[in-house]
OpenMM code with the backbone's topology and positions (N, CA, C; nanometers):
from openmm import Vec3, app, unit

residues = "UNK UNK UNK UNK UNK UNK UNK UNK UNK UNK UNK UNK UNK UNK UNK UNK UNK UNK UNK UNK UNK UNK UNK UNK UNK UNK UNK UNK UNK UNK UNK UNK UNK UNK UNK UNK UNK UNK UNK UNK UNK UNK UNK UNK UNK UNK UNK UNK UNK UNK UNK UNK UNK UNK UNK UNK UNK UNK UNK UNK UNK UNK UNK UNK UNK UNK UNK UNK UNK UNK UNK UNK UNK UNK UNK UNK UNK UNK UNK UNK UNK UNK UNK UNK UNK UNK UNK UNK UNK UNK UNK UNK UNK UNK UNK UNK UNK UNK UNK UNK UNK UNK UNK UNK UNK UNK UNK UNK UNK UNK UNK UNK UNK UNK UNK UNK UNK UNK".split()
positions = [
    Vec3(1.4795, 1.5596, 0.5042),
    Vec3(1.5253, 1.4579, 0.6418),
    Vec3(1.4034, 1.3656, 0.6601),
    Vec3(1.4365, 1.2291, 0.7056),
    Vec3(1.3950, 1.1434, 0.6696),
    Vec3(1.2805, 1.1217, 0.7985),
    Vec3(1.1672, 1.1351, 0.7479),
    Vec3(1.0397, 1.1042, 0.8368),
    Vec3(1.0299, 0.9906, 0.9361),
    Vec3(0.9771, 0.9945, 1.0733),
    Vec3(0.9700, 0.8531, 1.1493),
    Vec3(0.8410, 0.8695, 1.1307),
    Vec3(0.8164, 0.7258, 1.2216),
    Vec3(0.6773, 0.6749, 1.2551),
    Vec3(0.5966, 0.7939, 1.2996),
    Vec3(0.6511, 0.8380, 1.3988),
    Vec3(0.5481, 0.9303, 1.4422),
    Vec3(0.5374, 1.0698, 1.3546),
    Vec3(0.6401, 1.0861, 1.3083),
    Vec3(0.5998, 1.1936, 1.2276),
    Vec3(0.5307, 1.2079, 1.0673),
    Vec3(0.4897, 1.1132, 1.0369),
    Vec3(0.4188, 1.0225, 0.9158),
    Vec3(0.2793, 1.0489, 0.9557),
    Vec3(0.2335, 1.1309, 0.9578),
    Vec3(0.0912, 1.1969, 1.0080),
    Vec3(-0.0209, 1.1832, 0.8761),
    Vec3(0.0355, 1.2059, 0.7404),
    Vec3(-0.0360, 1.2254, 0.6444),
    Vec3(-0.0007, 1.1359, 0.5481),
    Vec3(-0.0741, 1.1166, 0.4763),
    Vec3(-0.0243, 1.0052, 0.3030),
    Vec3(0.0860, 1.0662, 0.2367),
    Vec3(0.1645, 1.1885, 0.2374),
    Vec3(0.2586, 1.2545, 0.1957),
    Vec3(0.3586, 1.1997, 0.2391),
    Vec3(0.3673, 1.2322, 0.4064),
    Vec3(0.4641, 1.1797, 0.5174),
    Vec3(0.5109, 1.0417, 0.5073),
    Vec3(0.4406, 0.9772, 0.5223),
    Vec3(0.4167, 0.8133, 0.5015),
    Vec3(0.4651, 0.7890, 0.3792),
    Vec3(0.4415, 0.8331, 0.2654),
    Vec3(0.5002, 0.8246, 0.1300),
    Vec3(0.6692, 0.8536, 0.0926),
    Vec3(0.7011, 0.9084, 0.1765),
    Vec3(0.8303, 0.9747, 0.1354),
    Vec3(0.9299, 0.9034, 0.3033),
    Vec3(0.8581, 0.8433, 0.3561),
    Vec3(0.9257, 0.7272, 0.4726),
    Vec3(1.0459, 0.6330, 0.4549),
    Vec3(1.1097, 0.6144, 0.5468),
    Vec3(1.2463, 0.5010, 0.4928),
    Vec3(1.1855, 0.3747, 0.4188),
    Vec3(1.2429, 0.2954, 0.3864),
    Vec3(1.1917, 0.1893, 0.3133),
    Vec3(1.2512, 0.0449, 0.4430),
    Vec3(1.2405, 0.0640, 0.5987),
    Vec3(1.2833, -0.0072, 0.6657),
    Vec3(1.2297, -0.1814, 0.6244),
    Vec3(1.2748, -0.2692, 0.6772),
    Vec3(1.2266, -0.3729, 0.6447),
    Vec3(1.1984, -0.4645, 0.8141),
    Vec3(1.2043, -0.4200, 0.8765),
    Vec3(1.1864, -0.4285, 1.0218),
    Vec3(1.0075, -0.4521, 1.0038),
    Vec3(0.9836, -0.6013, 1.0917),
    Vec3(0.8542, -0.6251, 1.1179),
    Vec3(0.8030, -0.5064, 1.2240),
    Vec3(0.7013, -0.4393, 1.1970),
    Vec3(0.6167, -0.3308, 1.2963),
    Vec3(0.5080, -0.4108, 1.3641),
    Vec3(0.5253, -0.3051, 1.4895),
    Vec3(0.3930, -0.3695, 1.5899),
    Vec3(0.3028, -0.3296, 1.5227),
    Vec3(0.1484, -0.4055, 1.6031),
    Vec3(-0.0040, -0.3339, 1.5333),
    Vec3(0.0073, -0.2539, 1.5975),
    Vec3(0.0416, -0.1548, 1.6767),
    Vec3(0.0431, -0.0102, 1.7372),
    Vec3(0.1026, 0.0515, 1.6313),
    Vec3(0.2069, 0.0384, 1.5884),
    Vec3(0.2646, 0.1096, 1.5265),
    Vec3(0.1510, 0.0956, 1.3371),
    Vec3(0.1543, -0.0335, 1.3483),
    Vec3(0.0810, -0.0044, 1.1802),
    Vec3(-0.0764, 0.0516, 1.1970),
    Vec3(-0.1291, -0.0088, 1.3278),
    Vec3(-0.2675, 0.1005, 1.3030),
    Vec3(-0.2531, 0.2370, 1.3292),
    Vec3(-0.1453, 0.3015, 1.3591),
    Vec3(-0.1643, 0.4696, 1.3483),
    Vec3(-0.1362, 0.5064, 1.1984),
    Vec3(-0.0825, 0.4240, 1.1227),
    Vec3(-0.0485, 0.4357, 0.9921),
    Vec3(-0.1649, 0.4007, 0.8936),
    Vec3(-0.2852, 0.3303, 0.8926),
    Vec3(-0.3522, 0.2652, 0.8742),
    Vec3(-0.4630, 0.3885, 0.8337),
    Vec3(-0.4415, 0.4820, 0.9270),
    Vec3(-0.5392, 0.5985, 0.9677),
    Vec3(-0.4805, 0.7352, 0.8546),
    Vec3(-0.3301, 0.7252, 0.7870),
    Vec3(-0.2959, 0.8090, 0.7219),
    Vec3(-0.3419, 0.7443, 0.5935),
    Vec3(-0.3238, 0.6508, 0.5692),
    Vec3(-0.3327, 0.5510, 0.4027),
    Vec3(-0.5192, 0.5849, 0.3672),
    Vec3(-0.6044, 0.5960, 0.4875),
    Vec3(-0.7687, 0.5911, 0.4574),
    Vec3(-0.8054, 0.4444, 0.4947),
    Vec3(-0.9105, 0.4811, 0.4535),
    Vec3(-1.0558, 0.3737, 0.5145),
    Vec3(-1.0644, 0.2647, 0.4572),
    Vec3(-0.9852, 0.2747, 0.3117),
    Vec3(-0.9861, 0.1462, 0.1793),
    Vec3(-0.8836, 0.0205, 0.2152),
    Vec3(-0.7620, 0.1053, 0.2854),
    Vec3(-0.6929, -0.0258, 0.3382),
    Vec3(-0.7154, -0.0802, 0.4660),
    Vec3(-0.7247, -0.1834, 0.4898),
    Vec3(-0.7495, -0.2496, 0.5987),
    Vec3(-0.6085, -0.3479, 0.6402),
    Vec3(-0.6277, -0.4714, 0.7649),
    Vec3(-0.5389, -0.5411, 0.7810),
    Vec3(-0.6010, -0.6521, 0.7689),
    Vec3(-0.5541, -0.7905, 0.6831),
    Vec3(-0.6024, -0.8922, 0.6699),
    Vec3(-0.4798, -1.0050, 0.6859),
    Vec3(-0.5216, -1.0452, 0.8710),
    Vec3(-0.3762, -1.1171, 0.8930),
    Vec3(-0.2885, -1.0691, 0.8742),
    Vec3(-0.1445, -1.1203, 0.7734),
    Vec3(-0.0275, -1.0506, 0.8126),
    Vec3(-0.0091, -0.9439, 0.6973),
    Vec3(-0.1254, -0.9202, 0.6278),
    Vec3(-0.0758, -0.8217, 0.5157),
    Vec3(-0.1753, -0.7207, 0.5341),
    Vec3(-0.1131, -0.5964, 0.4331),
    Vec3(-0.2007, -0.4933, 0.4464),
    Vec3(-0.2982, -0.5019, 0.2783),
    Vec3(-0.4170, -0.4751, 0.3024),
    Vec3(-0.5237, -0.4969, 0.2070),
    Vec3(-0.5784, -0.3784, 0.1466),
    Vec3(-0.6111, -0.3832, -0.0103),
    Vec3(-0.6580, -0.2596, -0.0717),
    Vec3(-0.8078, -0.3997, -0.1681),
    Vec3(-0.8862, -0.3453, -0.1259),
    Vec3(-1.0046, -0.4004, -0.2435),
    Vec3(-1.0724, -0.2561, -0.3028),
    Vec3(-1.0213, -0.2418, -0.4408),
    Vec3(-1.1370, -0.1092, -0.5119),
    Vec3(-1.2141, -0.2196, -0.6060),
    Vec3(-1.3295, -0.1633, -0.6212),
    Vec3(-1.4317, -0.1962, -0.7422),
    Vec3(-1.4227, -0.0921, -0.8101),
    Vec3(-1.4043, -0.1665, -0.9385),
    Vec3(-1.3240, -0.0827, -1.0681),
    Vec3(-1.4009, -0.0968, -1.1962),
    Vec3(-1.4962, -0.0754, -1.2645),
    Vec3(-1.5192, -0.0847, -1.4097),
    Vec3(-1.5300, -0.0458, -1.5170),
    Vec3(-1.5365, -0.0154, -1.6325),
    Vec3(-1.4847, -0.1456, -1.6750),
    Vec3(-1.3439, -0.2063, -1.6542),
    Vec3(-1.3212, -0.3296, -1.6850),
    Vec3(-1.2317, -0.4411, -1.6394),
    Vec3(-1.0934, -0.3670, -1.6601),
    Vec3(-1.1266, -0.2639, -1.8167),
    Vec3(-1.0085, -0.2257, -1.8511),
    Vec3(-0.9586, -0.1325, -1.7811),
    Vec3(-1.0466, -0.0384, -1.6954),
    Vec3(-0.9693, 0.0364, -1.6142),
    Vec3(-0.9367, -0.0577, -1.4991),
    Vec3(-0.9598, -0.1358, -1.4384),
    Vec3(-0.8995, -0.2154, -1.3464),
    Vec3(-0.7595, -0.2350, -1.3866),
    Vec3(-0.7286, -0.3089, -1.4936),
    Vec3(-0.5988, -0.3754, -1.5757),
    Vec3(-0.5481, -0.2372, -1.5519),
    Vec3(-0.5856, -0.0930, -1.6165),
    Vec3(-0.4919, -0.0138, -1.5960),
    Vec3(-0.4517, 0.0530, -1.4358),
    Vec3(-0.5193, 0.0097, -1.3703),
    Vec3(-0.4579, 0.0136, -1.1991),
    Vec3(-0.3545, -0.0680, -1.1404),
    Vec3(-0.3948, -0.1898, -1.2035),
    Vec3(-0.3207, -0.2832, -1.1518),
    Vec3(-0.1695, -0.3257, -1.2561),
    Vec3(-0.1381, -0.2479, -1.3896),
    Vec3(-0.0721, -0.1689, -1.4384),
    Vec3(0.0571, -0.0663, -1.3722),
    Vec3(-0.0574, 0.0350, -1.3020),
    Vec3(0.0305, 0.1430, -1.1711),
    Vec3(0.0658, 0.0380, -1.0418),
    Vec3(0.0089, -0.0380, -1.0263),
    Vec3(0.0955, -0.1144, -0.8952),
    Vec3(0.1709, -0.2083, -0.9465),
    Vec3(0.2173, -0.2412, -1.0627),
    Vec3(0.3056, -0.3134, -1.1035),
    Vec3(0.4117, -0.2580, -1.0697),
    Vec3(0.3906, -0.1198, -1.1788),
    Vec3(0.4820, -0.0459, -1.2073),
    Vec3(0.5719, 0.0012, -1.1008),
    Vec3(0.4979, 0.0779, -0.9616),
    Vec3(0.5405, 0.0851, -0.8519),
    Vec3(0.6181, -0.0147, -0.8075),
    Vec3(0.5765, -0.1401, -0.7816),
    Vec3(0.6461, -0.2651, -0.7460),
    Vec3(0.7753, -0.2545, -0.8064),
    Vec3(0.7743, -0.2714, -0.9565),
    Vec3(0.8908, -0.2654, -0.9832),
    Vec3(0.9731, -0.1583, -0.9545),
    Vec3(0.9546, -0.0532, -0.9388),
    Vec3(1.0370, 0.0761, -0.9068),
    Vec3(1.0512, 0.0505, -0.7875),
    Vec3(1.0104, 0.0165, -0.6766),
    Vec3(1.0737, -0.0586, -0.5504),
    Vec3(1.1708, -0.1464, -0.5089),
    Vec3(1.1284, -0.2419, -0.6375),
    Vec3(1.1766, -0.3712, -0.5966),
    Vec3(1.0632, -0.4268, -0.4712),
    Vec3(0.9478, -0.4617, -0.4635),
    Vec3(0.8722, -0.4774, -0.3651),
    Vec3(0.7298, -0.5475, -0.4187),
    Vec3(0.6923, -0.6339, -0.4034),
    Vec3(0.6049, -0.6718, -0.5253),
    Vec3(0.4882, -0.7280, -0.4310),
    Vec3(0.3599, -0.6751, -0.4196),
    Vec3(0.2383, -0.7159, -0.3650),
    Vec3(0.1712, -0.8686, -0.4366),
    Vec3(0.0827, -0.9016, -0.4115),
    Vec3(-0.0192, -1.0239, -0.4932),
    Vec3(-0.1291, -0.9082, -0.5348),
    Vec3(-0.1580, -0.9525, -0.6600),
    Vec3(-0.2779, -0.8706, -0.7248),
    Vec3(-0.3373, -0.9506, -0.7627),
    Vec3(-0.4961, -0.9528, -0.7223),
    Vec3(-0.6334, -1.0435, -0.8207),
    Vec3(-0.6803, -0.9373, -0.9175),
    Vec3(-0.6889, -0.9634, -0.9921),
    Vec3(-0.7707, -0.8775, -1.1031),
    Vec3(-0.8802, -0.9509, -1.1443),
    Vec3(-1.0126, -0.9019, -1.1174),
    Vec3(-1.1203, -0.9876, -1.1628),
    Vec3(-1.2587, -0.8572, -1.2093),
    Vec3(-1.3530, -0.9380, -1.2732),
    Vec3(-1.4570, -0.8609, -1.3261),
    Vec3(-1.4946, -0.7282, -1.2578),
    Vec3(-1.5105, -0.7468, -1.1327),
    Vec3(-1.5612, -0.6198, -1.0415),
    Vec3(-1.4648, -0.5566, -0.9865),
    Vec3(-1.3353, -0.5658, -0.9962),
    Vec3(-1.2290, -0.4653, -0.9483),
    Vec3(-1.1009, -0.5512, -0.9312),
    Vec3(-1.0280, -0.5023, -0.8360),
    Vec3(-0.8701, -0.5768, -0.8162),
    Vec3(-0.8731, -0.5712, -0.6555),
    Vec3(-0.7950, -0.7269, -0.5870),
    Vec3(-0.7628, -0.6804, -0.4342),
    Vec3(-0.6240, -0.7025, -0.4597),
    Vec3(-0.5554, -0.5687, -0.3642),
    Vec3(-0.4247, -0.6097, -0.3685),
    Vec3(-0.3814, -0.6360, -0.2358),
    Vec3(-0.3136, -0.7286, -0.2102),
    Vec3(-0.2108, -0.7681, -0.0598),
    Vec3(-0.0860, -0.7305, -0.0696),
    Vec3(-0.0213, -0.6584, 0.0535),
    Vec3(0.1275, -0.6790, 0.0933),
    Vec3(0.2015, -0.7057, 0.1922),
    Vec3(0.2878, -0.7713, 0.1882),
    Vec3(0.3474, -0.7544, 0.3385),
    Vec3(0.4936, -0.7913, 0.3009),
    Vec3(0.5900, -0.8182, 0.4191),
    Vec3(0.7504, -0.8438, 0.3567),
    Vec3(0.7482, -0.9935, 0.4133),
    Vec3(0.7839, -1.0851, 0.3063),
    Vec3(0.7786, -1.2191, 0.3537),
    Vec3(0.8737, -1.2313, 0.4444),
    Vec3(1.0023, -1.1858, 0.3923),
    Vec3(1.1226, -1.2235, 0.5155),
    Vec3(1.1256, -1.1733, 0.6480),
    Vec3(1.0135, -1.0618, 0.6682),
    Vec3(0.9894, -1.0121, 0.7964),
    Vec3(0.8845, -1.1178, 0.8592),
    Vec3(0.8050, -1.1663, 0.7940),
    Vec3(0.6905, -1.2338, 0.8289),
    Vec3(0.5741, -1.1458, 0.8972),
    Vec3(0.5460, -1.0410, 0.8234),
    Vec3(0.4504, -0.9064, 0.8603),
    Vec3(0.4694, -0.8174, 0.7760),
    Vec3(0.4285, -0.6998, 0.8170),
    Vec3(0.4628, -0.5565, 0.7267),
    Vec3(0.5537, -0.5110, 0.8076),
    Vec3(0.5833, -0.4639, 0.7008),
    Vec3(0.7087, -0.3648, 0.7306),
    Vec3(0.6795, -0.1837, 0.6695),
    Vec3(0.8092, -0.1086, 0.6984),
    Vec3(0.7636, 0.0271, 0.6617),
    Vec3(0.7442, 0.0351, 0.5019),
    Vec3(0.8210, -0.0652, 0.4535),
    Vec3(0.8323, -0.1295, 0.3214),
    Vec3(0.6618, -0.1283, 0.2971),
    Vec3(0.6227, -0.1763, 0.3440),
    Vec3(0.4839, -0.2062, 0.2908),
    Vec3(0.3863, -0.0760, 0.2951),
    Vec3(0.4122, -0.0217, 0.4145),
    Vec3(0.3152, 0.1039, 0.4266),
    Vec3(0.3664, 0.2200, 0.3419),
    Vec3(0.5119, 0.2003, 0.2933),
    Vec3(0.5439, 0.3153, 0.1764),
    Vec3(0.4921, 0.2737, 0.0376),
    Vec3(0.4891, 0.1466, 0.0054),
    Vec3(0.4518, 0.1022, -0.1202),
    Vec3(0.3186, 0.1408, -0.0932),
    Vec3(0.2376, 0.0990, -0.0083),
    Vec3(0.0798, 0.1503, -0.0045),
    Vec3(0.0374, 0.3031, 0.0169),
    Vec3(0.1187, 0.3826, 0.0590),
    Vec3(0.1016, 0.5290, 0.0230),
    Vec3(0.1519, 0.5947, -0.0701),
    Vec3(0.2452, 0.5258, -0.1296),
    Vec3(0.2436, 0.5722, -0.2877),
    Vec3(0.1566, 0.5531, -0.3990),
    Vec3(0.1204, 0.4341, -0.3561),
    Vec3(0.0063, 0.3567, -0.4434),
    Vec3(-0.1074, 0.4481, -0.4054),
    Vec3(-0.1561, 0.4797, -0.3016),
    Vec3(-0.2594, 0.5622, -0.2485),
    Vec3(-0.2691, 0.6825, -0.2864),
    Vec3(-0.1356, 0.7472, -0.3073),
    Vec3(-0.1483, 0.8693, -0.3894),
    Vec3(-0.1537, 0.8916, -0.5002),
    Vec3(-0.1232, 0.7964, -0.5654),
    Vec3(-0.1462, 0.7631, -0.7374),
    Vec3(-0.2926, 0.7430, -0.7327),
    Vec3(-0.3311, 0.6799, -0.6537),
    Vec3(-0.5366, 0.6306, -0.7034),
    Vec3(-0.5606, 0.7523, -0.6610),
    Vec3(-0.5100, 0.8418, -0.5273),
    Vec3(-0.5946, 0.9773, -0.5308),
    Vec3(-0.5909, 1.0660, -0.6646),
    Vec3(-0.4242, 1.0738, -0.7086),
    Vec3(-0.4250, 1.1965, -0.8031),
    Vec3(-0.5350, 1.1698, -0.9333),
    Vec3(-0.5583, 1.0417, -0.9605),
    Vec3(-0.6164, 0.9835, -1.0687),
    Vec3(-0.7939, 0.9712, -1.0239),
    Vec3(-0.7904, 1.0486, -0.9143),
    Vec3(-0.9457, 1.0780, -0.8851),
    Vec3(-1.0131, 0.9051, -0.8536),
    Vec3(-0.9413, 0.8029, -0.7866),
    Vec3(-1.0104, 0.6916, -0.7671),
    Vec3(-1.0056, 0.6603, -0.6560),
] * unit.nanometer
topology = app.Topology()
chain = topology.addChain("A")
for resn in residues:
    res = topology.addResidue(resn, chain)
    for name in ("N", "CA", "C"):
        topology.addAtom(name, app.Element.getBySymbol(name[0]), res)
């Protein structure tokens, strides 16, 4: 069964949600940010994750995982790799905002990060 926004109370529920591309209102987004955890924030019309990672090769591994997930979902974030770590920003351009697709990408990536102990 597909989880609704109201049912997505944790990272697993959010990660298995539908991949809708309808722009969400701020109240819906705020509720889901809690499931993602404190390192995910809103930056304008994007979800954003900033990770401090060293050495740079470790940050590059994380970028590779983010890119692999993006290809699997056909939904691609903006990723900046710097010496101190990475900044990942995602939104749905054609919706001009954050959609369920963005939240699902973030939840799946967050789950990968947690599985790797990051």
